[in-house]
N, C-alpha and C positions, 0 to 999 in steps of 0.2 A: 507848171510842172505837173505831168500826169501821174496817176497813182502808181503805175508800174515802175516808172523811173524813180519815184520817191522811195518805194520799197527796196529797189536795188541799191540805192545809195545808203539806206539804213543798214542793210545786211553787210555791205562793204565796210561801213564805219565801225560796226560792232563785231566784225569777224565771224559772222554767222553764215552757214550755208542755208539754202532755201528750206530744207526740211526742219532744221532747228528753229529757224525764224517763224515758220508757220505754226510749229508746236507751241512756241512761247506765246504767239498771238492767241491761240486757242485757249491756253491756260488763263491768260489775262481776261479774255472774254468771259470765261466761266466764272472767275472770281467777281467780276463786275456784276454778272447776272445774280450771283448769290447774295451779294451785298445789297443790291436794289430790291431783292425779294424778301429780305428780313425786315419786318416792320420795326419802326422805332419803338423802344421800350417806353411804355407809358408810366408816369408816376403813380404810385399807389394812392388812391383817393383817401383823404382824411376821414377818420371815423367821426360820425356825428355824436353829440352828447347823448342823444337818445339811444343810439346803438351801444355806446359804452355802458350806460346805466343798465340796459337790458342784459348786457353781457355779465356785469357784476352780479346782478340778481340771479341769473341762470347758474353762474359758477358757485355761488354760495349755496343755493338750494340743491344743486347736484351733489355737492360734498355732504350736506346735511342729510340728504335722502339716501346716499349710498353707504355711509358708514353706520353700521349697527352697533359695533363695540370697538374700543381700542384700549390698550394699556400703554402707559408711559412712565418713565422715571423722571421726577421733577426735583431738581436740586435748588433749594432756596438759600440765599446768602444775604445777610444784612450787614451793611457797612455804615459806620457813623462818623460824621465830621471829617471825611476824607481819609480815614485810616486805611492802610493798605491791606489789612487782614480783617476778615469778617468778625463781628461781635457775636453773631449767632448764625448757626447753620442747621438745616434740616433736610433730609432726603425723604421724599414721599413716593410711594407707589400708588399711581392713580389708575382707576378702572372707570372708563366711561361706557355707559349703556344708554342708547338713545331713548328707550322707554322709561328709564329710571333717572338718569343723571350721572353724577360723579361720586365715587367713593374713594376715600383717601386712607392710606395706611402708612404711618411713619415707619421708616426702616433704620434711620440713624439721626442722632441729634447731638449738637455740641454748642458751647457758648451760653449766652444769657438765656435762661428760661423765661425771664420776664419779657424780653424782646420777642422770643418765639411765640409767646402767648399773645402779646399786644399787637404784633404785626402779622406773622405768618398764619396763626390760627384764624385771624379775622379775614385775611385774604382768602384762605381756603373756604371759610364759611360763605363769603360773598360769591366765590366761584361755584360752590355747591348750590347756592340758591338760584343763580342765573341759569344753571344747566338743568334745573328741573324741567321736565317736559312741558309743564304749563307756562314756564317763563322764558324758555329758550328762544322762541320766535321773536320776542320783544327785544332781544339783545343782538340779533344777527345784523351784520353790516349789509343792509339792503335798503332799497328806496322806500320801504315801509317805515323805516326807523330813521333815515337820514335824507338830507338834501345833498345831492352829489353835484360838485362843480368840477368836471374834468378840465385840466389844463391842455392847451393845444400842443400837438406834437408828442414826442416821446423823450424820455431821459434814460440814461443807462444807470443801472444799479446792480451790483454784484454780478456783472457780466450779462445782465438781462435788459432787453428793451422794455421799458415800463411806461405806463401812463400815470401821471401824478393827478390825484383827485383830492380836492378839498372836501372835508366832511363837516356838516352842520347837523347836529341831532335835531329831530323834530319835537323832542321833549327832553326835560331834564331827568337824568338818571345816572347813578354811579357806574353803570355798565355801558353808557353811550358816550362817545368821545367827540370833542371839538378838536379838529386837527386836520391831518392829511394822511393819505395812504398811497402807496405805490402798488400798482397792479401790473401783472404780466400782460404786455400788449398783445400777445398771441392768444391767450385764453381767458383773460380777465381775472385770474386767481390772484389773491393777495400775496405781496412780497414783503411789505413793511407797513407798520402803522405807527404814527406818532401823534400825540395829542394829550389832552387833559380831560378828565371826566367832567361831564356837563353838570354833575352834582357831586360835591366832595364826598368821597367814600369815608366811612366811619373809622377805617384803620388809620387815617392821617387827619389831623385837625386842619392842617394847612393845605395849600394848593399842591396838587400832585401832577407830575408830568409822567407820561407812560410812553415807552417805545417797545415794539414787539416785532421780531423778525420771523419770517416763515420760509420754509423750503419744501419742495415736493418729496413726499414720502409715500410710497405705494400709490403714486399717481395723484395724491391729494396735498393741498397746501396745509402744512401742520406747523405749529409754533415751534421754534428752535431756541429762541432766547428772548427774554423780556427784562426790562428795567423800569423801576418806578422810583422817582426822586421826589423828595419833599423836605420842607423845613418847618419845624414846629418848635414851640417853646420847650416842650417836654423832651423831645428826642433830638433836637438840633437838626443838622443836615443828615438825612437818612437816604441811603440807596439800597433798594432791594433788587437783587439779581435772581433771575430764574432761568435755569437751563433745562431743556427738555430732550431726553435721549431714550433710545431703546423702544421706539414705537413698535407695537404689534397691532395691526389693523385688520378688522374683520368686516367685510362688506356684506350688505344686504343682497342676497342672491337675486332678488327681483329687480335690483337696480343695476346689475352688471350688464 
């Protein structure tokens, strides 16, 4: 059967006149050409461990170098032995200055004065010490202080695609954690930290586990909520919760 006779039979079968049939053929040909011209989507190459580690370091130093000062309200609540209401609470107004460190001003207190002194005051003293300009570098979550072991692929957390990274501190310190963290797969900023201090902090005699969540505020990953759990003979089961609100961040003009 020749091509002319074949086309005639097809037009008769589908009830098309010659102009409509040729138009449809032209449209079909255009679609085929477009499909063949679009290259197949290539899978995104997996990030190497070295690339991820460099990204973590860069994100941490970018934040550290960019923020000159910030203020935040910190709400501390202590729960004992599974009780639903806190045994002690304290609200702190915190001022961070990169060249100086942190200054704390209590604005409200309630509950056990003994627990506030034994737990919250010691936590604040530890935070004040590690944020001194001379000590801060040694507490950063960077490859200078940790061995990082990124897990393959990504996981979802709070609606974000994250990379899970195992943390192993390079030395023992109450400010360095053995555990894991989730980092934003797009920019390597921290999303969540879970672990235990590599050296027991003085505030708790027993083993402590810590979890801290972060969210972007003013373009920076800032702590939003933290929990520390411990069991000791003196205090029993103790849960310390910290909520961070009302950030006001001032950037270093040279880092913008």
